[in-house]
C-alpha positions in Angstrom: 0.0 0.0 0.1 2.9 2.4 0.8 4.2 1.9 -2.7 1.0 2.7 -4.5 -0.3 -0.8 -4.9 -4.1 -1.5 -4.6 -4.4 -4.2 -1.9 -7.4 -6.5 -1.5 -7.3 -8.5 1.7 -9.0 -11.8 2.5 -9.5 -12.7 -1.1 -11.0 -16.1 -2.1 -12.6 -16.2 1.4 -9.2 -16.9 2.9 -8.4 -14.5 5.8 -4.6 -14.5 5.1 -4.7 -14.4 1.3 -4.4 -11.1 -0.6 -4.0 -9.5 -4.0 -1.8 -6.3 -4.5 -2.0 -4.8 -8.0 -0.2 -1.9 -9.8 -0.9 -0.6 -13.2 -3.7 -1.7 -15.5 -4.4 -3.9 -18.5 -2.3 -6.6 -20.1 0.1 -8.2 -19.9 -0.8 -9.0 -16.3 2.2 -10.7 -14.5 1.7 -12.2 -11.1 4.4 -12.7 -8.5 3.3 -15.3 -6.0 4.1 -14.4 -2.3 3.9 -17.9 -1.0 4.0 -18.1 2.8 3.9 -20.9 5.3 6.2 -22.5 8.0 6.9 -25.9 9.4 6.1 -27.3 12.8 9.1 -27.0 15.2 11.6 -26.0 12.5 9.9 -22.7 11.3 11.2 -21.4 8.0 13.0 -24.6 7.0 11.5 -24.3 3.5 12.4 -20.6 3.2 8.9 -19.1 2.8 10.1 -16.0 4.4 12.4 -15.5 1.3 9.7 -16.6 -1.2 7.1 -14.1 0.0 9.6 -11.2 0.3 11.2 -11.7 -3.1 7.8 -11.5 -4.7 7.1 -8.2 -3.0 10.5 -6.9 -3.7 10.3 -7.7 -7.4 6.8 -6.1 -7.7 7.9 -2.9 -6.1 11.0 -2.7 -8.2 9.2 -3.2 -11.4 6.9 -0.2 -11.0 9.0 2.0 -13.2 8.8 -0.4 -16.1 5.0 -0.6 -15.7 4.8 3.2 -15.8 6.7 3.3 -19.0 5.4 0.3 -20.9 1.9 -0.2 -19.4 0.4 -3.5 -18.3 0.2 -4.5 -14.7 2.0 -6.5 -12.0 0.1 -8.4 -9.3 1.3 -9.8 -6.0 -0.9 -12.7 -4.9 -0.4 -13.7 -1.3 -0.9 -17.5 -1.2 -0.9 -19.1 2.3 -0.7 -22.7 3.5 1.4 -24.3 0.8 2.9 -27.1 2.9 -0.1 -29.3 3.7 -3.4 -27.6 3.0 -2.9 -26.3 -0.6 -4.0 -22.6 -0.3 -3.5 -22.2 -4.1 -5.7 -25.2 -4.7 -8.6 -23.3 -3.1 -7.5 -20.1 -4.8 -7.5 -21.7 -8.2 -11.0 -23.0 -7.7 -12.1 -19.5 -6.7 -10.7 -17.7 -9.6 -7.6 -15.9 -8.1 -5.5 -16.7 -11.1 -8.0 -15.8 -13.9 -7.0 -13.1 -16.4 -3.3 -13.5 -15.8 -0.6 -13.8 -18.5 2.2 -15.3 -16.4 2.9 -16.3 -12.8 6.4 -16.5 -11.2 7.7 -17.6 -7.9 11.2 -18.1 -6.6 12.0 -20.9 -4.0 15.3 -21.1 -2.0 17.3 -24.2 -2.4 20.9 -25.5 -2.3 21.4 -25.1 -6.1 20.4 -22.5 -8.7 17.9 -23.9 -11.2 15.6 -22.3 -13.7 13.2 -25.1 -13.7 12.3 -28.1 -11.5 10.1 -31.2 -11.4 7.4 -31.4 -8.8 5.2 -34.5 -8.3 1.4 -34.8 -8.3 0.5 -35.1 -4.7 -2.7 -35.8 -2.6 -3.3 -36.0 1.2 -5.1 -38.8 3.0 -6.5 -38.5 6.5 -7.4 -41.8 8.1 -9.1 -42.9 11.4 -9.6 -46.3 12.9 -12.3 -46.8 15.5 -12.1 -49.8 17.8 -13.2 -50.7 21.3 -11.5 -49.9 24.6 -10.8 -52.5 27.2 -8.4 -53.3 30.0 -5.3 -54.3 28.2 -4.2 -56.9 30.9 -7.5 -58.1 32.5 -9.8 -58.2 29.5 -7.9 -57.7 26.3 -10.3 -60.1 24.5 -13.1 -57.5 25.0 -11.2 -54.9 23.0 -10.8 -54.0 19.3 -7.3 -52.5 18.9 -7.4 -49.4 16.6 -3.6 -48.9 17.0 -3.0 -52.4 15.6 -5.0 -51.5 12.6 -2.9 -48.5 11.9 0.3 -50.4 12.5 -0.9 -53.1 10.1 -1.7 -50.5 7.5 1.9 -49.1 7.9 3.2 -52.6 7.2 1.1 -52.9 4.1 2.3 -49.6 2.8 5.9 -50.5 3.5 5.4 -53.7 1.5 3.7 -51.7 -1.3 6.7 -49.4 -1.5 8.8 -52.3 -3.1 6.4 -52.4 -6.0 5.8 -48.8 -7.0 7.5 -46.7 -9.6 10.8 -45.1 -8.7 9.6 -41.6 -8.5 6.4 -42.3 -6.6 6.3 -41.6 -2.8 4.1 -42.6 0.1 4.8 -41.3 3.6 2.8 -40.5 6.8 2.6 -40.2 10.4 0.4 -41.4 13.3 -1.2 -38.3 14.8 -3.0 -40.2 17.6 -2.0 -43.6 18.9 -4.0 -44.2 22.1 -4.5 -42.9 25.6 -2.5 -45.2 27.9 -0.5 -48.4 27.6 -3.0 -50.4 29.8 -6.0 -49.4 27.7 -6.7 -51.1 24.3 -6.6 -48.1 21.9 -10.2 -47.4 20.8 -9.1 -44.7 18.3 -6.1 -43.8 16.1 -5.5 -41.3 13.4 -2.9 -40.8 10.8 -1.9 -38.3 8.0 -0.4 -39.5 4.8 0.8 -38.1 1.4 0.8 -40.0 -1.9 2.9 -38.7 -4.8 3.4 -39.7 -8.4 4.7 -38.2 -11.7 1.3 -37.9 -13.1 -2.4 -37.9 -12.2 -3.1 -41.3 -14.0 -0.6 -43.1 -11.9 -1.5 -41.2 -8.7 -5.1 -42.5 -9.2 -3.7 -46.0 -9.5 -1.6 -45.6 -6.4 -4.4 -44.0 -4.4 -6.4 -47.2 -4.8 -3.5 -49.4 -3.7 -2.7 -47.3 -0.6 -6.4 -47.2 0.4 -6.5 -51.0 0.1 -3.8 -51.2 2.8 -6.0 -49.4 5.2 -9.2 -51.4 4.3 -7.2 -54.7 4.7 -6.1 -53.6 8.2 -9.7 -52.8 9.1 -10.9 -56.3 8.0 -8.0 -58.0 9.9 -8.7 -56.2 13.2 -12.4 -55.4 13.1 -11.6 -51.7 13.6 -13.8 -49.3 11.6 -12.1 -47.2 9.0 -12.9 -43.7 8.1 -10.9 -41.7 5.6 -10.9 -38.5 3.6 -8.8 -37.4 0.6 -7.3 -33.9 1.0 -6.2 -31.3 -1.5 -4.7 -32.4 -4.8 -1.5 -30.8 -6.0 -1.0 -31.1 -9.7 2.4 -31.8 -11.2 4.3 -28.6 -12.1 4.2 -27.6 -15.7 7.2 -25.2 -16.4 6.9 -22.6 -19.1 10.2 -23.0 -21.0 10.3 -19.4 -22.5 10.0 -17.8 -19.1 12.5 -20.2 -17.6 15.0 -19.4 -20.3 14.9 -15.7 -19.6 15.1 -16.3 -15.8 18.2 -18.5 -16.5 19.9 -15.7 -18.4 19.1 -13.2 -15.7 20.5 -15.6 -13.0 23.7 -16.0 -15.0 24.0 -12.2 -15.4 23.8 -12.0 -11.6 26.8 -14.3 -11.5 25.1 -17.5 -10.5 25.9 -20.7 -12.2 22.7 -22.7 -12.9 22.4 -26.4 -12.7 20.6 -28.0 -15.5 17.1 -29.4 -14.9 17.7 -32.5 -12.9 15.5 -35.1 -11.2 16.3 -34.3 -7.6 14.2 -33.1 -4.8 11.0 -34.7 -5.9 8.6 -32.7 -3.7 5.3 -31.2 -4.6 3.8 -27.8 -4.6 0.4 -26.3 -5.1 2.0 -24.0 -7.7 1.4 -27.0 -10.0 -2.3 -26.2 -9.9 -1.5 -22.6 -11.0 0.8 -23.9 -13.8 -2.1 -25.7 -15.4 -4.0 -22.5 -15.9 -1.2 -19.9 -16.4 2.3 -19.9 -18.0 4.4 -20.4 -14.7 8.0 -20.8 -13.5 9.1 -22.1 -10.1 12.9 -21.7 -10.2 15.4 -22.3 -7.3 17.9 -19.9 -5.8 20.8 -21.3 -3.7 21.0 -20.1 -0.1 22.9 -23.1 1.4 25.5 -25.6 0.4 24.7 -28.9 -1.3 24.1 -31.4 1.4 21.9 -29.2 3.6 18.4 -30.6 3.4 15.3 -28.5 3.1 12.9 -29.0 5.9 15.9 -29.2 8.3 17.0 -26.8 11.2 20.1 -26.1 9.1 18.1 -24.9 6.2 16.0 -22.7 8.6 19.3 -21.1 9.7 20.3 -20.4 6.0 16.9 -18.8 5.4 17.7 -16.2 8.0 21.4 -15.8 7.0 23.2 -13.3 4.8 23.3 -16.0 2.1 19.6 -16.1 2.4 19.3 -12.3 2.0 21.5 -12.6 -1.2 19.3 -15.3 -2.6 16.2 -13.2 -1.8 17.6 -10.2 -3.7 18.9 -12.2 -6.7 15.7 -14.1 -6.9 13.7 -10.9 -7.0 16.0 -9.3 -9.6 15.9 -12.4 -11.9 12.1 -12.1 -12.0 12.2 -8.7 -13.5 13.2 -9.9 -17.0 16.2 -7.6 -17.3 17.2 -5.9 -20.5 19.9 -3.9 -18.6 23.5 -5.0 -19.2 24.2 -4.3 -15.4 21.4 -6.2 -13.5 23.2 -5.7 -10.2 22.2 -2.0 -10.5 
């Protein structure tokens, strides 16, 4: 607002989403201010850098908008890690009438484009029957055993899925006390694949692990599929320009490689709008994202340099001196 942007708060019926626009007409270029954090480790995915780089690039490009016309739009997109804020925002029209969307993500390497898997969440619950675990175990139905059996089934399934598919999860509730047969357990899982077709196939196999555990123990299964993250579709023309800008800033880009096969709700945006999701290095190779070490890097001087270089590389330079 201080820089002359028109800001709409609470867009898409999401209290923490916003849209800040400057200029008018086309082309309309969106910079995605993605923000979220991770339990216990904070900004171990560098969302502090992602959001701030988007705002910085948008404010810096105002002069070009004044000269050439068009508009720049900062879209604040919350809850990327697990709840898929952009999934909801896509459904509610936040990315309609845009010509391009850009986001810069911190990493351990500089890359103009990445691969991101299709992903869907699965919330599961088993309902059993409580009983005294020592005196009357035969009276109980053990919901925790059902969850453990399901984990065993998934571990066996992992041997027979495609190399780039992923299944992982946690038990969020496992019982009340060791001398009570657990009457309730809950878990949260993610299923990932390279494309939607194989993801659908894998979803059925994963769900069968939970259904089999329910049959084996007698515990009742309840489940719910969560937000679907589409695989990322990178726009090659935008990625090429970003790559040249990064090289002009003195960064040596890695080729597109099959590493860090995570997922992002930016994939859902890329289905609708030409999109890039490049990486800017803020930590040495070997430091894992989602770790305390990466959180430290995201608040370091290297993190600040990555923030500034990422913002500059989004501006599609024509200047021979981009560091100016």
